[in-house]
N, C-alpha and C positions, 0 to 999 in steps of 0.2 A: 108788036106792042104799039098801041096807039099813043098819040101825044098826051091825051088825058091820063092814061095809065102810067106813062113815064113821069108826068108831073106829080102824081100822087106818090109814086115810088121815091122820087127825089125829096119830096116833102117829108116822107116817113124817115128816110135816112138822115135828113137835116135835123129833125126833131130828136132822133136817137143821139146824134152827135152833141146837141145842146144839153140833153139830159146827162150824158156822161161827163161833160165839162162842168156842169152845175154841181153834180154830186162830188166830183173831185175837189172843187173849190170848198165845199162845206166840210169835207174830211180834213182839209188843211186847217180850218178854223177850230175844229174839235181837237186836233193834235196840238195846236198852239195853246188852247185852254188847258189841256191835260199837262202840257209841259210847264205852263205857268204854275199850276197847283203843285206839280212835282218838285219844282224848284223853291217853293215857299218854305216858311219856317214859323215856328211858334216859340214863345218864351215860356219856360216853365220855372216858376219861382216857388221854392219850398221854404216856408216859414216853420222852422222846427222848434217848438216850445218844449220838446222832450229833452231829457238828460242823456239820451242815447243817440249816437249817429245812426242814420237810417239809409240803407241802400234803396235807391229809387229805380223802379222798372216801369215800362209800359206793358200793358196786357192787351192782347188782341186774340180773342178766343182762348186757345190753350197756349199760345206763343207768348213768351215773356222775354223782353229785351232790356238789359241793364242800361240805365241812363247815367247814374253816378251816385255819389254819396252826399247826403244832406247832413252837415255837421250839427251836432247837438247845440241847442239854445242859440241858433243863428239863422240867417237867411242865406240860402244858396240858390243861384240862378243858373239855369241850363238853357242853351239855344238848341232846339230840336228841329232838324230839317224834316219836312213832311215826307220826304222820300223814305225815311226810316220807318214810316207806318205803312202797313200793307193795305189799309183802308182808313177812312176818315173816323170810324168809330174805335175808341180805345178807352181803357181805364188806367188809372195810376195805381201802382202797388208799392207798398213800403215794407221793407224787412229790417226791423231794428236790430242792430248788431248787439249781440249779447242777450237777446230775448227771443222767446218762442212765439210771442204775439206778433201778428202782422196787421196791416191796415190796407184797405183799398178804397178807391173813390167810386162814385157812381159812374155810369157810362158817360163819356164825353165825345164831342164831335169836333175834330181838328179842322181849323181854318187858318189860312195864311194870315199872319200878323197877330194871332191871338196871344194874350198874356194870361196864362193859367197860373193862379196862385193857390197852392195847396197848403193849408195851415194844419200842421200836425200838432195836436194838443198832447200834453203829458199823458192824459187818458185818451188813447188813440180812438176810442169810440166816439169822441166829441170832435174829431177832425172834420174839416170842410173844405170845399173847393169853390173858387170864384173865377169866372172866365170873363175877360173884357176884350 
């Protein structure tokens, strides 16, 4: 092996080493970003204008997870850690106690620090969501 061939070989090994170190550094940044989102939370405020208590759930696909109960004719607030959601897309689902009628929100996108206000009207078809 000549000096030129040895120099090329060493340069190739050095470039591979730098690539591995560079990729490892970027995966740490990605892990930190994932961990930050995982530890985040949102505030869920239910303004219940109905005369019925409503059990509140999050829906993700076919999975439903109970959040709590929104008391009739009052405002109830929940703090929801983002780690409870398997993905950022979710819907809210309300099951009024003592009624067969249910209510669900449109699709929402969870972000750390969101304040989601779901106003449940006495006629559940008129209910609406506000995200700030």
